[in-house]
C-alpha positions in Angstrom: -51.1 -8.9 52.9 -47.6 -10.0 53.1 -45.8 -12.6 55.3 -42.5 -12.2 57.0 -42.2 -16.1 57.0 -44.2 -17.3 54.0 -42.5 -20.7 53.8 -44.5 -21.5 56.9 -47.8 -21.4 55.0 -47.1 -24.9 53.6 -48.0 -26.3 56.9 -51.7 -25.5 55.5 -51.6 -28.7 53.8 -51.6 -30.4 57.0 -55.1 -29.4 57.4 -56.4 -32.3 55.3 -55.4 -34.9 57.8 -58.4 -33.8 60.1 -60.7 -33.6 57.3 -59.6 -37.1 56.1 -60.1 -38.5 59.5 -63.5 -36.9 59.9 -64.8 -37.8 56.4 -63.8 -41.7 57.1 -64.5 -41.9 60.7 -67.2 -44.7 60.9 -69.1 -45.8 63.9 -71.1 -49.2 64.5 -74.2 -48.8 66.5 -75.4 -51.5 68.5 -79.1 -52.9 68.0 -81.0 -53.2 71.2 -84.5 -54.7 71.4 -87.4 -52.7 72.7 -90.9 -53.1 73.1 -92.1 -49.9 71.2 -90.2 -50.0 67.8 -91.7 -46.7 66.1 -90.5 -44.6 69.2 -87.1 -46.0 69.0 -86.6 -45.4 65.3 -87.4 -41.6 65.9 -85.0 -41.3 68.9 -82.4 -42.9 66.7 -82.6 -40.5 63.9 -82.5 -37.4 65.9 -79.3 -38.6 67.9 -77.6 -39.3 64.4 -78.7 -36.0 63.2 -77.3 -34.0 66.2 -74.0 -35.9 66.4 -73.3 -34.8 62.8 -74.0 -31.3 63.4 -71.7 -31.2 66.7 -68.9 -32.9 64.6 -69.1 -30.3 61.7 -68.8 -27.6 63.9 -65.8 -29.0 66.1 -64.2 -29.9 62.8 -64.4 -26.2 61.5 -63.5 -24.7 64.7 -60.3 -26.9 64.8 -59.5 -26.1 61.1 -59.8 -22.4 61.6 -57.7 -22.7 64.8 -54.9 -24.3 63.1 -55.0 -21.8 60.2 -55.0 -19.1 62.7 -51.8 -20.4 64.3 -49.9 -21.2 61.2 -50.8 -17.5 60.2 -49.5 -16.2 63.4 -46.2 -18.2 62.9 -45.9 -16.7 59.4 -46.4 -13.2 60.8 -48.4 -11.6 58.3 -48.3 -7.6 57.8 -49.8 -5.0 55.5 -47.7 -2.5 53.8 -47.6 -0.4 50.6 -44.3 -1.8 49.5 -42.3 -5.0 50.5 -40.7 -3.0 53.3 -39.2 -6.1 55.1 -37.1 -7.1 52.3 -36.3 -3.5 50.5 -33.2 -1.8 51.6 -33.9 1.8 51.9 -32.0 5.0 50.3 -32.9 8.6 50.9 -31.5 11.5 49.0 -32.4 14.9 49.9 -32.0 17.9 47.6 -31.9 21.3 49.7 -32.4 24.3 47.5 -29.9 27.0 49.4 -30.0 29.6 46.6 -30.6 33.4 47.4 -34.1 33.2 46.6 -34.6 31.0 49.9 -33.8 34.1 51.9 -37.5 34.8 51.6 -39.5 34.8 55.2 -41.8 32.1 55.4 -44.5 31.7 58.3 -41.4 30.5 60.8 -38.7 32.6 59.5 -36.3 32.3 56.4 -37.4 29.4 54.1 -33.8 27.8 54.3 -33.3 28.1 58.1 -36.9 26.7 58.6 -36.0 23.6 56.1 -32.8 22.6 57.8 -34.5 22.7 61.4 -37.4 20.5 59.7 -34.9 18.1 58.0 -33.1 17.9 61.6 -36.3 17.1 63.3 -37.9 14.6 61.1 -34.8 12.2 60.2 -33.5 9.8 63.0 -29.9 10.8 64.0 -28.4 7.4 63.1 -30.3 6.9 59.7 -28.0 6.8 56.7 -29.3 9.6 54.3 -27.5 11.6 51.6 -28.0 15.6 51.1 -27.1 17.6 48.3 -27.2 21.3 48.0 -26.1 23.6 45.4 -22.6 23.7 46.4 -22.1 20.9 48.6 -22.5 17.1 48.8 -22.8 14.8 51.9 -23.0 11.2 50.7 -23.8 8.3 52.7 -24.1 10.2 56.5 -26.2 10.8 59.2 -28.0 14.0 60.6 -25.9 13.3 63.9 -22.5 13.9 61.6 -23.6 16.8 59.4 -25.8 18.7 62.0 -23.2 21.5 62.4 -22.7 21.8 58.9 -26.3 21.9 58.0 -26.9 24.7 60.9 -24.2 26.8 59.4 -25.2 26.2 55.8 -25.0 29.6 53.7 -26.9 30.8 50.7 -25.1 29.8 47.6 -24.5 32.0 44.4 -24.4 29.2 42.2 -28.1 28.2 41.5 -28.7 24.9 39.7 -31.8 24.5 37.5 -34.5 22.2 38.7 -33.6 19.4 36.0 -29.9 19.8 36.8 -30.7 19.3 40.6 -32.8 16.2 39.8 -30.2 14.7 37.5 -27.4 15.5 40.1 -29.2 14.1 43.1 -30.1 10.8 41.3 -26.4 10.0 41.0 -26.0 9.6 44.9 -28.3 6.6 44.7 -26.7 3.3 44.3 -27.2 0.8 41.3 -29.3 -2.0 43.3 -32.7 -2.3 41.7 -34.4 -3.6 44.7 -33.8 -1.0 47.2 -36.2 1.6 47.9 -35.2 4.9 46.6 -36.9 8.2 47.8 -35.8 11.5 46.6 -36.9 14.6 48.6 -36.7 17.8 46.5 -36.8 20.6 48.7 -37.1 24.1 46.9 -39.2 27.3 46.4 -39.5 26.1 42.5 -38.9 29.8 41.0 -39.9 30.0 37.5 -36.2 31.2 36.4 -35.2 27.5 37.6 -36.8 26.0 34.7 -39.9 23.8 34.7 -39.7 20.0 35.4 -39.3 17.7 32.7 -39.8 14.6 34.4 -39.2 11.1 32.8 -40.7 8.1 34.3 -38.3 6.4 36.6 -39.8 3.4 38.3 -36.9 2.8 40.6 -37.1 6.4 42.2 -39.8 7.9 44.2 -39.9 11.7 43.6 -41.2 13.9 46.5 -41.5 17.5 46.0 -41.8 20.0 48.6 -42.6 23.5 47.6 -41.7 26.0 50.3 -43.6 29.5 49.9 -42.8 32.9 51.4 -45.3 34.8 53.1 -44.4 37.8 51.0 -43.4 37.6 47.2 -42.5 41.1 47.1 -38.8 42.3 46.4 -36.9 45.2 45.1 -33.4 44.6 43.7 -30.6 46.5 42.4 -30.6 45.2 38.8 -27.7 46.9 37.2 -25.4 50.1 36.8 -23.8 51.6 34.0 -21.9 54.7 32.8 -24.7 56.6 31.0 -22.9 59.9 30.2 -19.2 60.9 30.2 -17.7 64.7 29.8 -14.3 66.0 30.6 -15.4 66.7 33.9 -18.1 64.3 35.0 -19.4 60.7 34.9 -23.2 59.9 34.9 -23.9 56.8 36.8 -27.3 55.3 36.2 -28.6 52.6 38.4 -31.3 50.5 37.5 -34.1 49.1 39.9 -36.4 46.1 39.6 -39.6 45.4 41.5 -41.7 42.2 41.8 -44.9 41.7 43.7 -46.9 44.8 45.5 -45.7 48.4 44.5 -44.5 50.8 46.9 -44.2 54.5 46.7 -40.4 55.3 46.8 -37.2 53.8 48.2 -34.0 55.6 49.1 -30.9 54.8 47.1 -27.4 55.4 48.7 -23.9 55.7 47.0 -20.8 55.0 49.0 -17.3 55.4 48.1 -14.8 53.4 50.1 -17.7 53.2 52.9 -18.2 57.0 52.8 -21.8 58.1 51.9 -21.3 60.6 49.0 -24.8 60.7 47.6 -28.4 59.7 48.4 -31.7 60.0 46.4 -35.3 58.7 46.6 -36.9 57.0 43.5 -40.8 56.1 42.9 -40.6 52.7 41.4 -43.2 50.8 39.4 -41.9 47.7 38.0 -38.6 49.5 37.1 -36.8 52.8 38.0 -33.4 54.5 37.3 -31.4 56.4 39.9 -28.9 58.7 38.6 -25.6 60.0 40.4 -22.7 62.4 39.0 -19.2 61.4 40.0 -16.3 63.5 39.2 -14.2 62.3 36.0 -10.7 60.7 36.4 -11.0 59.7 40.0 -10.9 56.2 40.9 -14.3 55.3 42.6 -14.5 52.1 44.8 -18.5 52.2 44.9 -21.4 50.5 46.5 -25.1 51.1 45.9 -27.5 50.1 48.6 -31.1 50.2 49.2 -33.1 49.0 52.1 -35.3 46.2 51.2 -36.8 44.0 54.2 -37.3 40.8 52.0 -34.4 39.4 50.0 -31.1 41.0 51.4 -28.4 39.6 48.7 -29.7 42.2 46.1 -29.6 45.4 48.0 -26.2 46.0 47.1 -24.1 46.6 44.1 -20.6 47.1 44.1 -18.7 48.7 41.1 -15.2 50.1 40.6 -14.3 52.9 38.5 -10.3 52.8 37.9 -7.8 55.2 36.6 -8.1 54.5 32.9 -5.3 52.5 31.0 -4.6 53.3 27.5 -4.2 50.8 25.0 -0.8 50.8 23.2 -1.3 50.3 19.2 1.5 50.4 16.8 0.9 51.1 13.0 3.6 49.8 10.8 2.7 51.7 7.4 3.5 52.0 3.7 0.3 53.9 3.2 -1.8 56.9 4.7 -2.9 56.4 8.3 -5.0 59.3 8.9 -8.2 57.1 9.3 -6.5 55.2 12.0 -5.5 58.0 14.0 -9.0 59.3 13.9 -10.2 55.8 15.4 -7.5 55.6 17.8 -7.5 58.8 19.8 -5.3 59.8 22.3 -8.2 59.7 25.2 -8.2 55.7 25.1 -5.1 54.5 23.1 -1.3 55.2 22.8 -1.2 55.3 19.2 2.4 55.0 17.7 2.8 55.5 13.7 6.2 54.2 12.1 7.2 53.6 8.4 8.2 50.1 7.7 11.7 50.9 6.9 12.1 53.0 10.0 10.5 50.4 12.5 12.1 49.7 16.0 11.8 46.0 16.8 12.0 46.7 20.5 8.6 48.6 20.5 6.8 45.4 19.2 7.0 43.7 22.9 5.2 46.9 24.6 2.1 47.0 22.4 -1.1 45.3 22.3 -2.1 45.9 19.0 0.0 46.1 15.7 -1.5 47.1 12.4 0.4 46.3 9.2 -1.1 49.0 7.0 -0.5 48.3 3.4 2.9 46.7 3.2 4.0 45.4 -0.1 6.2 43.1 1.5 6.8 41.6 4.9 10.4 40.9 5.9 11.2 37.5 7.4 12.2 39.3 10.6 8.9 41.1 11.0 7.1 37.8 10.3 9.0 35.9 13.2 8.6 38.9 15.6 4.8 39.2 15.0 4.3 35.4 15.2 5.9 35.4 18.9 3.9 38.8 19.8 0.6 37.0 19.1 1.7 33.9 20.6 2.3 35.9 23.8 -1.5 37.5 23.6 -0.9 40.5 21.2 -3.3 41.3 18.5 -2.7 41.9 14.9 -4.5 43.4 11.8 -3.2 42.9 8.5 -4.4 45.2 5.8 -2.8 44.2 2.4 -1.9 46.6 -0.4 -3.0 46.4 -4.1 0.3 44.8 -4.8 1.8 42.4 -2.5 4.7 39.9 -2.5 2.5 36.9 -1.9 5.2 34.6 -0.4 6.1 37.0 2.3 2.4 37.7 3.2 1.5 33.7 3.3 4.7 33.3 5.4 2.7 35.3 8.2 -0.8 34.5 7.6 -0.3 30.9 7.4 0.4 30.9 11.1 -3.3 31.5 11.4 -5.0 29.3 9.0 -5.1 31.7 6.2 -3.3 32.1 2.7 -3.7 34.5 -0.2 -4.0 33.4 -3.8 -4.3 35.8 -6.9 -5.7 39.2 -7.0 -9.0 39.4 -8.7 -9.7 42.6 -10.3 -13.7 42.6 -10.0 -15.9 45.1 -8.0 -17.8 43.3 -5.0 -19.9 44.5 -2.3 -19.5 43.9 1.5 -23.0 42.9 2.2 -22.9 40.2 4.9 -22.1 41.2 8.7 -21.4 38.1 11.2 -23.9 40.1 14.1 -23.1 37.2 16.2 -19.0 38.1 16.3 -17.7 39.5 19.5 -17.0 42.7 17.7 -20.5 43.5 17.2 -22.4 41.7 20.0 -22.5 44.4 22.3 -24.7 47.4 21.4 -23.0 48.0 18.0 -26.5 47.3 16.2 -29.9 48.0 17.6 -31.0 45.4 15.0 -29.8 43.2 12.1 -29.7 45.5 9.0 -30.5 43.7 5.8 -30.4 46.5 3.3 -27.8 49.4 3.8 -25.3 51.5 1.6 -23.0 48.5 1.0 -19.3 49.5 0.7 -17.2 48.0 -2.2 -14.2 47.1 -3.2 -12.5 47.1 -6.8 -10.1 44.4 -6.2 -9.5 41.5 -3.7 -7.4 38.8 -3.0 -8.7 35.4 -3.1 -8.1 33.9 0.1 -8.3 30.3 1.8 -9.1 29.7 5.3 -8.9 26.5 7.1 -9.7 27.5 10.5 -11.2 31.0 12.0 -14.4 32.8 11.5 -15.6 35.3 9.2 -16.5 38.9 10.3 -17.5 40.4 6.8 -18.2 38.7 3.8 -18.7 39.7 0.0 -22.0 39.1 -1.8 -20.6 35.8 -2.9 -19.7 34.7 0.5 -16.0 35.1 0.3 -14.2 36.7 3.0 -13.4 40.6 3.3 -12.3 40.2 7.0 -11.7 36.9 8.9 -10.4 36.2 12.5 -8.2 33.4 13.5 -6.8 33.5 17.3 -5.7 37.3 17.7 -5.2 37.9 14.1 -7.8 40.0 11.9 -6.8 39.7 8.1 -8.5 42.0 5.3 -8.2 40.6 1.8 -8.6 43.6 0.2 -6.7 47.1 0.2 -8.4 50.1 2.0 -7.0 52.8 -0.2 -9.6 55.2 -1.6 -8.9 54.4 -5.1 -9.7 50.6 -4.0 -12.3 50.5 -1.4 -15.1 52.7 -0.1 -14.7 51.0 3.4 -13.1 53.9 5.2 -16.3 55.9 4.3 -18.5 53.2 5.6 -20.1 53.3 9.4 -18.7 49.7 9.6 -15.1 50.7 10.0 -15.4 52.7 13.4 -17.0 50.0 15.4 -14.8 47.0 13.4 -11.0 48.6 14.1 -12.2 50.6 17.5 -13.5 47.1 19.1 -10.4 45.2 17.6 -8.5 47.7 19.5 -10.3 47.5 22.7 -10.4 43.7 22.7 -6.8 43.8 22.3 -6.4 44.7 26.3 -9.7 44.0 28.1 -9.8 46.7 31.0 -11.7 45.5 33.9 -15.6 46.5 33.6 -17.6 48.5 35.8 -18.4 45.0 37.5 -18.6 41.5 36.9 -21.3 38.7 37.7 -20.5 35.8 39.8 -20.8 32.4 38.6 -20.0 33.7 34.8 -16.7 33.3 32.8 -15.2 36.7 33.2 -11.9 37.7 31.8 -9.8 40.9 32.0 -6.3 41.9 31.8 -3.8 43.5 33.9 -1.2 45.9 32.7 2.2 44.6 34.8 5.5 43.1 34.8 6.0 40.1 36.8 9.1 38.5 38.0 9.7 34.8 37.9 7.2 32.9 40.2 5.3 36.1 40.9 1.5 35.4 40.6 -1.6 38.0 41.0 -4.2 37.6 43.7 -7.5 39.1 44.4 -7.8 40.4 47.9 -11.0 41.5 50.0 -10.2 41.9 53.7 -9.8 38.3 54.8 -10.4 36.6 51.3 -7.6 35.9 49.4 -8.0 34.1 46.0 -5.5 33.2 43.2 -7.4 33.2 40.0 -6.4 31.4 37.0 -4.1 33.6 35.1 -1.8 33.6 32.2 1.1 35.9 32.1 2.3 37.5 28.7 5.1 40.1 27.9 3.4 43.2 29.1 0.1 41.9 30.6 -1.6 39.3 32.8 -4.8 37.7 31.7 -6.9 36.8 34.5 -9.9 34.6 34.1 -12.7 34.1 36.9 -15.6 31.8 36.8 -16.7 30.0 40.1 -14.3 32.3 42.2 -14.7 34.4 43.9 -18.0 33.4 45.3 -18.7 36.5 47.7 -19.7 40.0 46.2 -17.5 42.9 46.9 -14.7 45.1 45.5 -11.3 42.9 45.4 -7.9 44.4 45.0 -5.5 42.9 42.5 -2.4 42.5 44.2 1.1 41.4 43.2 2.7 40.4 46.8 1.4 43.3 49.0 1.5 45.9 45.9 -2.1 46.9 44.9 -2.3 47.3 40.9 -6.0 47.9 40.8 -9.5 47.1 41.8 -12.2 45.0 40.4 -15.8 44.4 41.6 -17.9 41.3 41.6 -21.8 41.0 42.3 -24.4 38.2 42.6 -26.4 36.9 39.7 -29.8 39.0 39.7 -31.9 36.0 38.3 -33.0 34.9 41.7 -34.5 38.6 42.6 -37.9 37.7 40.7 -40.2 36.1 43.1 -42.4 34.2 40.6 -43.0 30.5 41.4 -43.8 27.3 39.1 -47.3 25.8 39.5 -46.9 22.1 40.5 -50.3 20.8 40.3 -50.0 19.7 36.7 -47.4 16.9 37.8 -49.5 14.0 38.6 -48.5 10.8 40.4 -45.9 12.6 42.5 -46.1 13.2 46.2 -46.3 17.0 46.6 -46.3 18.9 49.7 -45.6 22.6 51.4 -44.4 21.1 54.5 -41.4 18.8 54.8 -42.9 17.2 58.0 -45.7 16.2 55.8 -43.7 14.8 53.1 -41.7 12.6 55.4 -45.2 11.4 57.1 -46.3 10.4 53.8 -42.9 8.3 53.2 -43.4 6.9 56.5 -46.8 5.6 55.8 -45.9 4.4 52.7 -42.9 2.2 54.5 -44.9 1.5 57.6 -45.4 -2.1 58.5 -48.9 -3.1 60.0 -48.2 -6.3 61.9 -51.1 -8.6 62.3 -49.9 -12.0 64.1 -51.1 -10.9 67.5 -54.7 -10.5 65.9 -54.5 -14.2 64.6 -53.3 -15.4 68.1 -56.3 -13.8 69.6 -58.4 -15.2 67.0 -56.9 -18.6 67.9 -57.7 -18.4 71.4 -61.3 -17.4 70.6 -61.6 -20.4 68.3 -60.1 -22.6 71.3 -62.8 -21.3 73.6 -65.4 -22.0 70.9 -64.6 -25.5 70.7 -64.5 -26.1 74.4 -68.0 -24.5 74.7 -69.2 -26.8 71.9 -67.9 -29.9 73.5 -69.5 -29.0 77.0 -72.6 -27.4 76.1 -73.7 -28.8 72.9 -76.4 -31.7 73.1 
């Protein structure tokens, strides 16, 4: 029991006064002569005893009466917390990720949650509300009602721990305020399990919203599985969670025109295959008809007219192996002797290869440094007899230097499998024992920065990278190295060439760091934009001599095919799709988390919070008790003999 005015309880000390008066109240009895002394003695004893009982009853009644009056003025109440003095703070996290599109008993989980929040919070009460992509701090439901009713699903999904941490930042630092965090989500497994840390200042209330049907079919991905001179084979992968179905139709559109349709049987996974004409630009969309989640029923992709990558090889050795790798189907390969080099060609290249030059002229060093600074890629292959100062003048720009030539046989045994050159499907597994290529001599190099791509058995670099420069430490001539005959040479050199100009992929995933290059020439102050109907986005971009590097992460945030435009001129198209991790409708089990308020209903969790802060006033009962005691005292005085 708590008191609104506990200072009035000091009045209880006043109860000592009637007690003292009662204990020291003395009466003198007058003696009267009477004939029958024995009878008089008995009557006197009985009168004294009755008088003492009556006085004790009156004293007790009056003391209780005063106590009841004092308690009534102190205003006692019952509450689970000190609700009178505590300042209340409420923060609500509302998960608006795509999985909240699932249907609950009363409609979509997100829409129903919004209605319950509006119905259970007084319009003028100050609250803070946070979603995956918006924050409303210290506001009221009346103020943000329209924003809540128009709340859209977000492609940006926070993990459970990240959402809790972000929500806690909205609380004040006042230690005596009553803080309630209401966490509303479906708690998908992909959002990560809760790693709760004890926080005595914040009451965590979990609301787990559950769909009626946890089945879903999604278009997981698409890729080009086969290419011929006349056709392209597009494979679309479907995934299913929940109850199995017999089959589902899959439709393929090009520019909103239906060009193919098929039906596939699906059990967990299935593939649908379409054949498209080669050398034709396709602005495609694959669709299915699934009644549960809607965001993963479409997948956009784009096949642009191929852009060839420009490669210039400056040779003092045979470049036949380079011509076999950089074929005319994907590359514009130009070969020139060092003495006949046309320096005006450099600005138009994506990759330049120095193929075993004995010396590098100062003019070429300056031109190559400017070339790499402008985003161009460089491969340096030394000869067996180089002029080291001329080479070091170039490679020192990339944190490298060549020292003495070491005439010793070394095997190339270490592959950096995590390097971007080898990450995407080059190796099915990490091979530890294969026919290692070897060299008969190499230059002992020093690398201050950069990363190793290939290493010798003693850990020294055979191929290293710094920024846009890839530097070999050994000649690749047949009499010095067997690397040309190794399976490693094709993926290594081909991927360096492919990375020198990142043509847009089939599609990109929204919310991830995406980078691609656009081959175009811009005038001063020109910028590229991504346009899709009414959406016009200016992405992060960097202009070089012969290309523009575009970087996207948070934008665009709506799936579709976007046109890359310079003013009103369309250069090419690029497609973006939502991340599919939300498609798997499997959920966490929260029963393991003890001492946390949990519910499947927003209304119920608000009732629990209200009951925790509800004040049960008792002063009226003490007033009634005082009146009852007053009546009892009057009855004792009147009728007690």
